PyMOL Python script that loads the backbone (N, CA, C, O; Angstrom):
from pymol import cmd

cmd.read_pdbstr("""\
ATOM      1  N   MET A   1     -64.859 130.606  -4.411  1.00  0.00           N
ATOM      2  CA  MET A   1     -64.768 129.211  -4.823  1.00  0.00           C
ATOM      3  C   MET A   1     -65.072 129.032  -6.301  1.00  0.00           C
ATOM      4  O   MET A   1     -64.385 128.263  -6.974  1.00  0.00           O
ATOM      5  N   CYS A   2     -66.067 129.709  -6.820  1.00  0.00           N
ATOM      6  CA  CYS A   2     -66.497 129.460  -8.199  1.00  0.00           C
ATOM      7  C   CYS A   2     -65.498 129.925  -9.242  1.00  0.00           C
ATOM      8  O   CYS A   2     -65.575 129.507 -10.398  1.00  0.00           O
ATOM      9  N   ARG A   3     -64.570 130.776  -8.860  1.00  0.00           N
ATOM     10  CA  ARG A   3     -63.566 131.189  -9.837  1.00  0.00           C
ATOM     11  C   ARG A   3     -62.764 129.998 -10.332  1.00  0.00           C
ATOM     12  O   ARG A   3     -62.166 130.057 -11.407  1.00  0.00           O
ATOM     13  N   ASN A   4     -62.743 128.929  -9.568  1.00  0.00           N
ATOM     14  CA  ASN A   4     -61.974 127.743  -9.946  1.00  0.00           C
ATOM     15  C   ASN A   4     -62.687 126.874 -10.970  1.00  0.00           C
ATOM     16  O   ASN A   4     -62.086 125.953 -11.522  1.00  0.00           O
ATOM     17  N   ILE A   5     -63.945 127.151 -11.229  1.00  0.00           N
ATOM     18  CA  ILE A   5     -64.656 126.388 -12.248  1.00  0.00           C
ATOM     19  C   ILE A   5     -64.268 126.959 -13.607  1.00  0.00           C
ATOM     20  O   ILE A   5     -64.485 128.140 -13.878  1.00  0.00           O
ATOM     21  N   ARG A   6     -63.707 126.137 -14.436  1.00  0.00           N
ATOM     22  CA  ARG A   6     -63.227 126.561 -15.748  1.00  0.00           C
ATOM     23  C   ARG A   6     -64.182 126.108 -16.837  1.00  0.00           C
ATOM     24  O   ARG A   6     -64.895 125.115 -16.692  1.00  0.00           O
ATOM     25  N   GLN A   7     -64.179 126.856 -17.925  1.00  0.00           N
ATOM     26  CA  GLN A   7     -64.959 126.443 -19.093  1.00  0.00           C
ATOM     27  C   GLN A   7     -64.412 125.112 -19.588  1.00  0.00           C
ATOM     28  O   GLN A   7     -63.197 124.935 -19.688  1.00  0.00           O
ATOM     29  N   LEU A   8     -65.294 124.187 -19.894  1.00  0.00           N
ATOM     30  CA  LEU A   8     -64.875 122.859 -20.332  1.00  0.00           C
ATOM     31  C   LEU A   8     -65.291 122.548 -21.762  1.00  0.00           C
ATOM     32  O   LEU A   8     -64.813 121.577 -22.349  1.00  0.00           O
ATOM     33  N   HIS A   9     -66.168 123.355 -22.323  1.00  0.00           N
ATOM     34  CA  HIS A   9     -66.703 123.086 -23.657  1.00  0.00           C
ATOM     35  C   HIS A   9     -65.797 123.638 -24.746  1.00  0.00           C
ATOM     36  O   HIS A   9     -65.211 124.712 -24.604  1.00  0.00           O
ATOM     37  N   ASN A  10     -65.693 122.899 -25.820  1.00  0.00           N
ATOM     38  CA  ASN A  10     -65.037 123.305 -27.057  1.00  0.00           C
ATOM     39  C   ASN A  10     -63.527 123.476 -26.911  1.00  0.00           C
ATOM     40  O   ASN A  10     -62.956 124.467 -27.368  1.00  0.00           O
ATOM     41  N   PHE A  11     -62.895 122.503 -26.272  1.00  0.00           N
ATOM     42  CA  PHE A  11     -61.440 122.472 -26.191  1.00  0.00           C
ATOM     43  C   PHE A  11     -60.931 121.234 -26.905  1.00  0.00           C
ATOM     44  O   PHE A  11     -61.615 120.215 -26.996  1.00  0.00           O
ATOM     45  N   GLU A  12     -59.733 121.351 -27.399  1.00  0.00           N
ATOM     46  CA  GLU A  12     -59.068 120.214 -28.012  1.00  0.00           C
ATOM     47  C   GLU A  12     -57.752 120.017 -27.284  1.00  0.00           C
ATOM     48  O   GLU A  12     -56.904 120.907 -27.333  1.00  0.00           O
ATOM     49  N   PRO A  13     -57.544 118.911 -26.620  1.00  0.00           N
ATOM     50  CA  PRO A  13     -58.426 117.761 -26.473  1.00  0.00           C
ATOM     51  C   PRO A  13     -59.595 118.085 -25.540  1.00  0.00           C
ATOM     52  O   PRO A  13     -59.537 119.044 -24.770  1.00  0.00           O
ATOM     53  N   PRO A  14     -60.652 117.280 -25.616  1.00  0.00           N
ATOM     54  CA  PRO A  14     -61.832 117.525 -24.784  1.00  0.00           C
ATOM     55  C   PRO A  14     -61.516 117.441 -23.292  1.00  0.00           C
ATOM     56  O   PRO A  14     -60.476 116.916 -22.895  1.00  0.00           O
ATOM     57  N   ALA A  15     -62.412 117.956 -22.488  1.00  0.00           N
ATOM     58  CA  ALA A  15     -62.253 117.923 -21.032  1.00  0.00           C
ATOM     59  C   ALA A  15     -62.093 116.489 -20.547  1.00  0.00           C
ATOM     60  O   ALA A  15     -62.741 115.568 -21.045  1.00  0.00           O
ATOM     61  N   THR A  16     -61.218 116.325 -19.569  1.00  0.00           N
ATOM     62  CA  THR A  16     -60.987 115.000 -18.991  1.00  0.00           C
ATOM     63  C   THR A  16     -61.990 114.741 -17.875  1.00  0.00           C
ATOM     64  O   THR A  16     -62.675 115.653 -17.410  1.00  0.00           O
ATOM     65  N   ALA A  17     -62.063 113.502 -17.461  1.00  0.00           N
ATOM     66  CA  ALA A  17     -62.939 113.136 -16.343  1.00  0.00           C
ATOM     67  C   ALA A  17     -62.522 113.881 -15.085  1.00  0.00           C
ATOM     68  O   ALA A  17     -63.378 114.274 -14.293  1.00  0.00           O
ATOM     69  N   ASP A  18     -61.228 114.081 -14.886  1.00  0.00           N
ATOM     70  CA  ASP A  18     -60.745 114.813 -13.717  1.00  0.00           C
ATOM     71  C   ASP A  18     -61.188 116.274 -13.742  1.00  0.00           C
ATOM     72  O   ASP A  18     -61.546 116.829 -12.703  1.00  0.00           O
ATOM     73  N   GLU A  19     -61.167 116.892 -14.908  1.00  0.00           N
ATOM     74  CA  GLU A  19     -61.604 118.287 -15.030  1.00  0.00           C
ATOM     75  C   GLU A  19     -63.096 118.411 -14.751  1.00  0.00           C
ATOM     76  O   GLU A  19     -63.532 119.353 -14.089  1.00  0.00           O
ATOM     77  N   VAL A  20     -63.872 117.469 -15.252  1.00  0.00           N
ATOM     78  CA  VAL A  20     -65.320 117.479 -15.014  1.00  0.00           C
ATOM     79  C   VAL A  20     -65.589 117.285 -13.527  1.00  0.00           C
ATOM     80  O   VAL A  20     -66.433 117.975 -12.956  1.00  0.00           O
ATOM     81  N   HIS A  21     -64.880 116.352 -12.897  1.00  0.00           N
ATOM     82  CA  HIS A  21     -65.068 116.104 -11.465  1.00  0.00           C
ATOM     83  C   HIS A  21     -64.684 117.330 -10.649  1.00  0.00           C
ATOM     84  O   HIS A  21     -65.385 117.684  -9.702  1.00  0.00           O
ATOM     85  N   ALA A  22     -63.583 117.983 -11.001  1.00  0.00           N
ATOM     86  CA  ALA A  22     -63.143 119.174 -10.267  1.00  0.00           C
ATOM     87  C   ALA A  22     -64.183 120.290 -10.368  1.00  0.00           C
ATOM     88  O   ALA A  22     -64.458 120.971  -9.380  1.00  0.00           O
ATOM     89  N   ALA A  23     -64.753 120.478 -11.537  1.00  0.00           N
ATOM     90  CA  ALA A  23     -65.785 121.500 -11.701  1.00  0.00           C
ATOM     91  C   ALA A  23     -67.023 121.154 -10.882  1.00  0.00           C
ATOM     92  O   ALA A  23     -67.622 122.028 -10.255  1.00  0.00           O
ATOM     93  N   ALA A  24     -67.405 119.883 -10.889  1.00  0.00           N
ATOM     94  CA  ALA A  24     -68.567 119.445 -10.104  1.00  0.00           C
ATOM     95  C   ALA A  24     -68.312 119.644  -8.616  1.00  0.00           C
ATOM     96  O   ALA A  24     -69.196 120.086  -7.883  1.00  0.00           O
ATOM     97  N   LEU A  25     -67.114 119.320  -8.176  1.00  0.00           N
ATOM     98  CA  LEU A  25     -66.753 119.486  -6.767  1.00  0.00           C
ATOM     99  C   LEU A  25     -66.832 120.954  -6.363  1.00  0.00           C
ATOM    100  O   LEU A  25     -67.369 121.270  -5.301  1.00  0.00           O
ATOM    101  N   GLN A  26     -66.312 121.848  -7.185  1.00  0.00           N
ATOM    102  CA  GLN A  26     -66.365 123.273  -6.874  1.00  0.00           C
ATOM    103  C   GLN A  26     -67.811 123.773  -6.818  1.00  0.00           C
ATOM    104  O   GLN A  26     -68.166 124.576  -5.955  1.00  0.00           O
ATOM    105  N   TYR A  27     -68.630 123.294  -7.740  1.00  0.00           N
ATOM    106  CA  TYR A  27     -70.039 123.698  -7.752  1.00  0.00           C
ATOM    107  C   TYR A  27     -70.736 123.255  -6.464  1.00  0.00           C
ATOM    108  O   TYR A  27     -71.427 124.046  -5.822  1.00  0.00           O
ATOM    109  N   VAL A  28     -70.550 121.997  -6.096  1.00  0.00           N
ATOM    110  CA  VAL A  28     -71.212 121.473  -4.894  1.00  0.00           C
ATOM    111  C   VAL A  28     -70.684 122.179  -3.647  1.00  0.00           C
ATOM    112  O   VAL A  28     -71.454 122.471  -2.732  1.00  0.00           O
ATOM    113  N   ARG A  29     -69.401 122.453  -3.600  1.00  0.00           N
ATOM    114  CA  ARG A  29     -68.837 123.194  -2.470  1.00  0.00           C
ATOM    115  C   ARG A  29     -69.504 124.565  -2.340  1.00  0.00           C
ATOM    116  O   ARG A  29     -69.851 124.992  -1.238  1.00  0.00           O
ATOM    117  N   LYS A  30     -69.680 125.246  -3.465  1.00  0.00           N
ATOM    118  CA  LYS A  30     -70.287 126.570  -3.438  1.00  0.00           C
ATOM    119  C   LYS A  30     -71.735 126.496  -2.964  1.00  0.00           C
ATOM    120  O   LYS A  30     -72.155 127.270  -2.104  1.00  0.00           O
ATOM    121  N   VAL A  31     -72.483 125.572  -3.523  1.00  0.00           N
ATOM    122  CA  VAL A  31     -73.889 125.440  -3.152  1.00  0.00           C
ATOM    123  C   VAL A  31     -74.038 125.041  -1.683  1.00  0.00           C
ATOM    124  O   VAL A  31     -74.914 125.545  -0.982  1.00  0.00           O
ATOM    125  N   ALA A  32     -73.172 124.130  -1.226  1.00  0.00           N
ATOM    126  CA  ALA A  32     -73.250 123.650   0.154  1.00  0.00           C
ATOM    127  C   ALA A  32     -72.682 124.666   1.144  1.00  0.00           C
ATOM    128  O   ALA A  32     -73.012 124.637   2.330  1.00  0.00           O
ATOM    129  N   GLY A  33     -71.825 125.564   0.650  1.00  0.00           N
ATOM    130  CA  GLY A  33     -71.245 126.555   1.539  1.00  0.00           C
ATOM    131  C   GLY A  33     -70.104 126.019   2.381  1.00  0.00           C
ATOM    132  O   GLY A  33     -69.764 126.600   3.412  1.00  0.00           O
ATOM    133  N   THR A  34     -69.508 124.910   1.948  1.00  0.00           N
ATOM    134  CA  THR A  34     -68.407 124.315   2.701  1.00  0.00           C
ATOM    135  C   THR A  34     -67.449 123.592   1.765  1.00  0.00           C
ATOM    136  O   THR A  34     -67.851 123.058   0.732  1.00  0.00           O
ATOM    137  N   THR A  35     -66.187 123.584   2.140  1.00  0.00           N
ATOM    138  CA  THR A  35     -65.223 122.844   1.329  1.00  0.00           C
ATOM    139  C   THR A  35     -65.091 121.401   1.781  1.00  0.00           C
ATOM    140  O   THR A  35     -64.729 120.522   0.999  1.00  0.00           O
ATOM    141  N   ARG A  36     -65.391 121.165   3.062  1.00  0.00           N
ATOM    142  CA  ARG A  36     -65.357 119.797   3.585  1.00  0.00           C
ATOM    143  C   ARG A  36     -66.629 119.551   4.385  1.00  0.00           C
ATOM    144  O   ARG A  36     -66.850 120.188   5.416  1.00  0.00           O
ATOM    145  N   PRO A  37     -67.461 118.634   3.916  1.00  0.00           N
ATOM    146  CA  PRO A  37     -68.701 118.376   4.652  1.00  0.00           C
ATOM    147  C   PRO A  37     -68.414 117.611   5.942  1.00  0.00           C
ATOM    148  O   PRO A  37     -67.379 116.958   6.074  1.00  0.00           O
ATOM    149  N   SER A  38     -69.328 117.699   6.872  1.00  0.00           N
ATOM    150  CA  SER A  38     -69.217 116.912   8.094  1.00  0.00           C
ATOM    151  C   SER A  38     -69.362 115.438   7.742  1.00  0.00           C
ATOM    152  O   SER A  38     -69.847 115.098   6.662  1.00  0.00           O
ATOM    153  N   ALA A  39     -68.951 114.580   8.635  1.00  0.00           N
ATOM    154  CA  ALA A  39     -69.066 113.139   8.404  1.00  0.00           C
ATOM    155  C   ALA A  39     -70.526 112.763   8.133  1.00  0.00           C
ATOM    156  O   ALA A  39     -70.810 111.871   7.334  1.00  0.00           O
ATOM    157  N   ARG A  40     -71.417 113.436   8.789  1.00  0.00           N
ATOM    158  CA  ARG A  40     -72.841 113.149   8.623  1.00  0.00           C
ATOM    159  C   ARG A  40     -73.337 113.506   7.216  1.00  0.00           C
ATOM    160  O   ARG A  40     -74.253 112.864   6.702  1.00  0.00           O
ATOM    161  N   ASN A  41     -72.735 114.528   6.595  1.00  0.00           N
ATOM    162  CA  ASN A  41     -73.169 114.976   5.274  1.00  0.00           C
ATOM    163  C   ASN A  41     -72.286 114.484   4.137  1.00  0.00           C
ATOM    164  O   ASN A  41     -72.572 114.769   2.974  1.00  0.00           O
ATOM    165  N   ALA A  42     -71.226 113.756   4.444  1.00  0.00           N
ATOM    166  CA  ALA A  42     -70.248 113.350   3.428  1.00  0.00           C
ATOM    167  C   ALA A  42     -70.875 112.527   2.306  1.00  0.00           C
ATOM    168  O   ALA A  42     -70.557 112.737   1.136  1.00  0.00           O
ATOM    169  N   GLU A  43     -71.750 111.605   2.645  1.00  0.00           N
ATOM    170  CA  GLU A  43     -72.352 110.744   1.622  1.00  0.00           C
ATOM    171  C   GLU A  43     -73.210 111.564   0.650  1.00  0.00           C
ATOM    172  O   GLU A  43     -73.123 111.386  -0.565  1.00  0.00           O
ATOM    173  N   ALA A  44     -74.031 112.454   1.189  1.00  0.00           N
ATOM    174  CA  ALA A  44     -74.872 113.298   0.328  1.00  0.00           C
ATOM    175  C   ALA A  44     -74.002 114.216  -0.528  1.00  0.00           C
ATOM    176  O   ALA A  44     -74.303 114.446  -1.700  1.00  0.00           O
ATOM    177  N   PHE A  45     -72.930 114.738   0.054  1.00  0.00           N
ATOM    178  CA  PHE A  45     -72.015 115.619  -0.659  1.00  0.00           C
ATOM    179  C   PHE A  45     -71.376 114.886  -1.836  1.00  0.00           C
ATOM    180  O   PHE A  45     -71.378 115.393  -2.958  1.00  0.00           O
ATOM    181  N   GLU A  46     -70.831 113.700  -1.587  1.00  0.00           N
ATOM    182  CA  GLU A  46     -70.178 112.917  -2.643  1.00  0.00           C
ATOM    183  C   GLU A  46     -71.170 112.481  -3.716  1.00  0.00           C
ATOM    184  O   GLU A  46     -70.837 112.461  -4.901  1.00  0.00           O
ATOM    185  N   ARG A  47     -72.381 112.133  -3.305  1.00  0.00           N
ATOM    186  CA  ARG A  47     -73.409 111.754  -4.274  1.00  0.00           C
ATOM    187  C   ARG A  47     -73.754 112.943  -5.172  1.00  0.00           C
ATOM    188  O   ARG A  47     -73.939 112.784  -6.379  1.00  0.00           O
ATOM    189  N   ALA A  48     -73.839 114.126  -4.580  1.00  0.00           N
ATOM    190  CA  ALA A  48     -74.128 115.328  -5.364  1.00  0.00           C
ATOM    191  C   ALA A  48     -73.002 115.607  -6.357  1.00  0.00           C
ATOM    192  O   ALA A  48     -73.267 115.964  -7.505  1.00  0.00           O
ATOM    193  N   VAL A  49     -71.764 115.448  -5.932  1.00  0.00           N
ATOM    194  CA  VAL A  49     -70.632 115.661  -6.838  1.00  0.00           C
ATOM    195  C   VAL A  49     -70.723 114.691  -8.013  1.00  0.00           C
ATOM    196  O   VAL A  49     -70.535 115.090  -9.162  1.00  0.00           O
ATOM    197  N   ALA A  50     -71.009 113.429  -7.734  1.00  0.00           N
ATOM    198  CA  ALA A  50     -71.113 112.427  -8.804  1.00  0.00           C
ATOM    199  C   ALA A  50     -72.250 112.754  -9.763  1.00  0.00           C
ATOM    200  O   ALA A  50     -72.096 112.610 -10.976  1.00  0.00           O
ATOM    201  N   GLU A  51     -73.387 113.193  -9.235  1.00  0.00           N
ATOM    202  CA  GLU A  51     -74.535 113.513 -10.086  1.00  0.00           C
ATOM    203  C   GLU A  51     -74.272 114.757 -10.940  1.00  0.00           C
ATOM    204  O   GLU A  51     -74.646 114.791 -12.112  1.00  0.00           O
ATOM    205  N   VAL A  52     -73.637 115.769 -10.364  1.00  0.00           N
ATOM    206  CA  VAL A  52     -73.318 116.974 -11.137  1.00  0.00           C
ATOM    207  C   VAL A  52     -72.294 116.633 -12.216  1.00  0.00           C
ATOM    208  O   VAL A  52     -72.410 117.112 -13.344  1.00  0.00           O
ATOM    209  N   ALA A  53     -71.305 115.824 -11.894  1.00  0.00           N
ATOM    210  CA  ALA A  53     -70.309 115.412 -12.887  1.00  0.00           C
ATOM    211  C   ALA A  53     -70.975 114.630 -14.019  1.00  0.00           C
ATOM    212  O   ALA A  53     -70.650 114.824 -15.190  1.00  0.00           O
ATOM    213  N   HIS A  54     -71.896 113.756 -13.668  1.00  0.00           N
ATOM    214  CA  HIS A  54     -72.626 112.970 -14.664  1.00  0.00           C
ATOM    215  C   HIS A  54     -73.416 113.894 -15.610  1.00  0.00           C
ATOM    216  O   HIS A  54     -73.361 113.747 -16.831  1.00  0.00           O
ATOM    217  N   ALA A  55     -74.140 114.835 -15.024  1.00  0.00           N
ATOM    218  CA  ALA A  55     -74.919 115.780 -15.835  1.00  0.00           C
ATOM    219  C   ALA A  55     -73.993 116.636 -16.703  1.00  0.00           C
ATOM    220  O   ALA A  55     -74.327 116.948 -17.846  1.00  0.00           O
ATOM    221  N   THR A  56     -72.848 117.010 -16.170  1.00  0.00           N
ATOM    222  CA  THR A  56     -71.892 117.820 -16.930  1.00  0.00           C
ATOM    223  C   THR A  56     -71.354 117.052 -18.126  1.00  0.00           C
ATOM    224  O   THR A  56     -71.240 117.604 -19.221  1.00  0.00           O
ATOM    225  N   ARG A  57     -71.022 115.783 -17.925  1.00  0.00           N
ATOM    226  CA  ARG A  57     -70.538 114.965 -19.049  1.00  0.00           C
ATOM    227  C   ARG A  57     -71.591 114.887 -20.149  1.00  0.00           C
ATOM    228  O   ARG A  57     -71.265 115.001 -21.330  1.00  0.00           O
ATOM    229  N   HIS A  58     -72.856 114.692 -19.765  1.00  0.00           N
ATOM    230  CA  HIS A  58     -73.938 114.641 -20.758  1.00  0.00           C
ATOM    231  C   HIS A  58     -74.084 115.977 -21.481  1.00  0.00           C
ATOM    232  O   HIS A  58     -74.243 116.016 -22.702  1.00  0.00           O
ATOM    233  N   LEU A  59     -74.028 117.068 -20.726  1.00  0.00           N
ATOM    234  CA  LEU A  59     -74.135 118.392 -21.333  1.00  0.00           C
ATOM    235  C   LEU A  59     -73.016 118.612 -22.349  1.00  0.00           C
ATOM    236  O   LEU A  59     -73.279 119.036 -23.474  1.00  0.00           O
ATOM    237  N   LEU A  60     -71.784 118.330 -21.967  1.00  0.00           N
ATOM    238  CA  LEU A  60     -70.655 118.533 -22.871  1.00  0.00           C
ATOM    239  C   LEU A  60     -70.768 117.667 -24.119  1.00  0.00           C
ATOM    240  O   LEU A  60     -70.366 118.088 -25.204  1.00  0.00           O
ATOM    241  N   ALA A  61     -71.311 116.462 -23.973  1.00  0.00           N
ATOM    242  CA  ALA A  61     -71.458 115.562 -25.117  1.00  0.00           C
ATOM    243  C   ALA A  61     -72.509 116.070 -26.102  1.00  0.00           C
ATOM    244  O   ALA A  61     -72.424 115.792 -27.299  1.00  0.00           O
ATOM    245  N   GLU A  62     -73.499 116.813 -25.605  1.00  0.00           N
ATOM    246  CA  GLU A  62     -74.605 117.240 -26.460  1.00  0.00           C
ATOM    247  C   GLU A  62     -74.465 118.662 -27.005  1.00  0.00           C
ATOM    248  O   GLU A  62     -75.175 119.027 -27.942  1.00  0.00           O
ATOM    249  N   LEU A  63     -73.578 119.459 -26.448  1.00  0.00           N
ATOM    250  CA  LEU A  63     -73.420 120.829 -26.931  1.00  0.00           C
ATOM    251  C   LEU A  63     -72.846 120.834 -28.342  1.00  0.00           C
ATOM    252  O   LEU A  63     -71.971 120.036 -28.674  1.00  0.00           O
ATOM    253  N   VAL A  64     -73.353 121.746 -29.163  1.00  0.00           N
ATOM    254  CA  VAL A  64     -72.918 121.866 -30.559  1.00  0.00           C
ATOM    255  C   VAL A  64     -72.427 123.289 -30.780  1.00  0.00           C
ATOM    256  O   VAL A  64     -73.028 124.243 -30.287  1.00  0.00           O
ATOM    257  N   THR A  65     -71.337 123.427 -31.520  1.00  0.00           N
ATOM    258  CA  THR A  65     -70.818 124.749 -31.844  1.00  0.00           C
ATOM    259  C   THR A  65     -70.190 124.726 -33.230  1.00  0.00           C
ATOM    260  O   THR A  65     -69.731 123.690 -33.708  1.00  0.00           O
ATOM    261  N   THR A  66     -70.182 125.880 -33.852  1.00  0.00           N
ATOM    262  CA  THR A  66     -69.507 125.996 -35.146  1.00  0.00           C
ATOM    263  C   THR A  66     -68.134 126.632 -34.973  1.00  0.00           C
ATOM    264  O   THR A  66     -67.357 126.703 -35.926  1.00  0.00           O
ATOM    265  N   ALA A  67     -67.833 127.093 -33.768  1.00  0.00           N
ATOM    266  CA  ALA A  67     -66.535 127.722 -33.505  1.00  0.00           C
ATOM    267  C   ALA A  67     -65.444 126.657 -33.493  1.00  0.00           C
ATOM    268  O   ALA A  67     -65.690 125.523 -33.082  1.00  0.00           O
ATOM    269  N   PRO A  68     -64.253 127.009 -33.934  1.00  0.00           N
ATOM    270  CA  PRO A  68     -63.151 126.047 -33.882  1.00  0.00           C
ATOM    271  C   PRO A  68     -62.774 125.765 -32.423  1.00  0.00           C
ATOM    272  O   PRO A  68     -62.923 126.637 -31.568  1.00  0.00           O
ATOM    273  N   PRO A  69     -62.290 124.563 -32.137  1.00  0.00           N
ATOM    274  CA  PRO A  69     -61.899 124.242 -30.757  1.00  0.00           C
ATOM    275  C   PRO A  69     -60.787 125.165 -30.268  1.00  0.00           C
ATOM    276  O   PRO A  69     -59.925 125.590 -31.037  1.00  0.00           O
ATOM    277  N   LYS A  70     -60.829 125.462 -28.978  1.00  0.00           N
ATOM    278  CA  LYS A  70     -59.813 126.315 -28.364  1.00  0.00           C
ATOM    279  C   LYS A  70     -58.618 125.462 -27.945  1.00  0.00           C
ATOM    280  O   LYS A  70     -58.747 124.271 -27.661  1.00  0.00           O
ATOM    281  N   ASP A  71     -57.466 126.101 -27.917  1.00  0.00           N
ATOM    282  CA  ASP A  71     -56.240 125.457 -27.477  1.00  0.00           C
ATOM    283  C   ASP A  71     -56.034 125.786 -25.996  1.00  0.00           C
ATOM    284  O   ASP A  71     -56.040 126.956 -25.613  1.00  0.00           O
ATOM    285  N   ARG A  72     -55.855 124.778 -25.182  1.00  0.00           N
ATOM    286  CA  ARG A  72     -55.718 124.992 -23.738  1.00  0.00           C
ATOM    287  C   ARG A  72     -54.531 125.881 -23.389  1.00  0.00           C
ATOM    288  O   ARG A  72     -54.645 126.758 -22.533  1.00  0.00           O
ATOM    289  N   GLU A  73     -53.404 125.666 -24.039  1.00  0.00           N
ATOM    290  CA  GLU A  73     -52.212 126.460 -23.734  1.00  0.00           C
ATOM    291  C   GLU A  73     -52.401 127.928 -24.100  1.00  0.00           C
ATOM    292  O   GLU A  73     -51.976 128.811 -23.355  1.00  0.00           O
ATOM    293  N   VAL A  74     -53.028 128.194 -25.230  1.00  0.00           N
ATOM    294  CA  VAL A  74     -53.282 129.573 -25.641  1.00  0.00           C
ATOM    295  C   VAL A  74     -54.222 130.244 -24.646  1.00  0.00           C
ATOM    296  O   VAL A  74     -53.986 131.383 -24.242  1.00  0.00           O
ATOM    297  N   GLU A  75     -55.277 129.553 -24.252  1.00  0.00           N
ATOM    298  CA  GLU A  75     -56.232 130.125 -23.294  1.00  0.00           C
ATOM    299  C   GLU A  75     -55.578 130.347 -21.935  1.00  0.00           C
ATOM    300  O   GLU A  75     -55.854 131.353 -21.281  1.00  0.00           O
ATOM    301  N   ALA A  76     -54.720 129.433 -21.496  1.00  0.00           N
ATOM    302  CA  ALA A  76     -54.023 129.584 -20.216  1.00  0.00           C
ATOM    303  C   ALA A  76     -53.085 130.785 -20.268  1.00  0.00           C
ATOM    304  O   ALA A  76     -52.978 131.535 -19.298  1.00  0.00           O
ATOM    305  N   SER A  77     -52.410 130.967 -21.392  1.00  0.00           N
ATOM    306  CA  SER A  77     -51.515 132.108 -21.562  1.00  0.00           C
ATOM    307  C   SER A  77     -52.290 133.413 -21.495  1.00  0.00           C
ATOM    308  O   SER A  77     -51.848 134.366 -20.853  1.00  0.00           O
ATOM    309  N   ARG A  78     -53.432 133.463 -22.146  1.00  0.00           N
ATOM    310  CA  ARG A  78     -54.275 134.666 -22.106  1.00  0.00           C
ATOM    311  C   ARG A  78     -54.735 134.963 -20.680  1.00  0.00           C
ATOM    312  O   ARG A  78     -54.765 136.120 -20.259  1.00  0.00           O
ATOM    313  N   ALA A  79     -55.091 133.925 -19.946  1.00  0.00           N
ATOM    314  CA  ALA A  79     -55.537 134.102 -18.560  1.00  0.00           C
ATOM    315  C   ALA A  79     -54.403 134.640 -17.690  1.00  0.00           C
ATOM    316  O   ALA A  79     -54.626 135.501 -16.839  1.00  0.00           O
ATOM    317  N   ARG A  80     -53.188 134.133 -17.904  1.00  0.00           N
ATOM    318  CA  ARG A  80     -52.043 134.643 -17.148  1.00  0.00           C
ATOM    319  C   ARG A  80     -51.784 136.110 -17.472  1.00  0.00           C
ATOM    320  O   ARG A  80     -51.471 136.900 -16.580  1.00  0.00           O
ATOM    321  N   GLU A  81     -51.913 136.475 -18.743  1.00  0.00           N
ATOM    322  CA  GLU A  81     -51.726 137.874 -19.142  1.00  0.00           C
ATOM    323  C   GLU A  81     -52.770 138.781 -18.485  1.00  0.00           C
ATOM    324  O   GLU A  81     -52.446 139.863 -17.996  1.00  0.00           O
ATOM    325  N   ARG A  82     -54.028 138.325 -18.481  1.00  0.00           N
ATOM    326  CA  ARG A  82     -55.092 139.116 -17.835  1.00  0.00           C
ATOM    327  C   ARG A  82     -54.808 139.277 -16.347  1.00  0.00           C
ATOM    328  O   ARG A  82     -54.985 140.362 -15.792  1.00  0.00           O
ATOM    329  N   ALA A  83     -54.369 138.206 -15.704  1.00  0.00           N
ATOM    330  CA  ALA A  83     -54.080 138.252 -14.275  1.00  0.00           C
ATOM    331  C   ALA A  83     -52.902 139.187 -14.000  1.00  0.00           C
ATOM    332  O   ALA A  83     -52.919 139.928 -13.017  1.00  0.00           O
ATOM    333  N   ALA A  84     -51.895 139.162 -14.845  1.00  0.00           N
ATOM    334  CA  ALA A  84     -50.736 140.040 -14.651  1.00  0.00           C
ATOM    335  C   ALA A  84     -51.151 141.501 -14.781  1.00  0.00           C
ATOM    336  O   ALA A  84     -50.680 142.350 -14.023  1.00  0.00           O
ATOM    337  N   ARG A  85     -52.018 141.794 -15.725  1.00  0.00           N
ATOM    338  CA  ARG A  85     -52.512 143.173 -15.888  1.00  0.00           C
ATOM    339  C   ARG A  85     -53.366 143.573 -14.692  1.00  0.00           C
ATOM    340  O   ARG A  85     -53.275 144.701 -14.207  1.00  0.00           O
ATOM    341  N   ARG A  86     -54.184 142.660 -14.226  1.00  0.00           N
ATOM    342  CA  ARG A  86     -55.116 142.969 -13.144  1.00  0.00           C
ATOM    343  C   ARG A  86     -54.402 143.081 -11.797  1.00  0.00           C
ATOM    344  O   ARG A  86     -54.676 144.002 -11.028  1.00  0.00           O
ATOM    345  N   TYR A  87     -53.501 142.163 -11.510  1.00  0.00           N
ATOM    346  CA  TYR A  87     -52.895 142.090 -10.179  1.00  0.00           C
ATOM    347  C   TYR A  87     -51.437 142.517 -10.141  1.00  0.00           C
ATOM    348  O   TYR A  87     -50.826 142.521  -9.072  1.00  0.00           O
ATOM    349  N   GLY A  88     -50.873 142.872 -11.277  1.00  0.00           N
ATOM    350  CA  GLY A  88     -49.464 143.256 -11.325  1.00  0.00           C
ATOM    351  C   GLY A  88     -48.591 142.046 -11.616  1.00  0.00           C
ATOM    352  O   GLY A  88     -48.982 140.907 -11.361  1.00  0.00           O
ATOM    353  N   ALA A  89     -47.441 142.298 -12.135  1.00  0.00           N
ATOM    354  CA  ALA A  89     -46.555 141.214 -12.578  1.00  0.00           C
ATOM    355  C   ALA A  89     -45.867 140.499 -11.439  1.00  0.00           C
ATOM    356  O   ALA A  89     -45.303 139.431 -11.678  1.00  0.00           O
ATOM    357  N   GLY A  90     -45.868 140.990 -10.248  1.00  0.00           N
ATOM    358  CA  GLY A  90     -45.125 140.249  -9.280  1.00  0.00           C
ATOM    359  C   GLY A  90     -45.425 140.544  -7.890  1.00  0.00           C
ATOM    360  O   GLY A  90     -44.831 139.950  -6.991  1.00  0.00           O
TER     361      GLY A  90
END
""", "prot")
cmd.dss("prot")
cmd.show_as("cartoon", "prot")
cmd.util.cbc("prot")
cmd.orient("prot")
């Protein structure tokens, strides 16, 4: 599950609310050990996702770097190349 959490810091354009929410959802899923909580746990699960997303937004807003922002397309291309080398081209 955690492989789906992507780096969100130092990209241009900055991470979107959807990207932050997706990362928070993956984190909570991993910690909870489930992709879909029971009806009884749904409220706590959703609250945890919202709180992790909130903390993530604050973290991203406060992080400082001197490195130039990364380009999403370039990073995605590099990831595809690594995957092709690791798992084969087809």
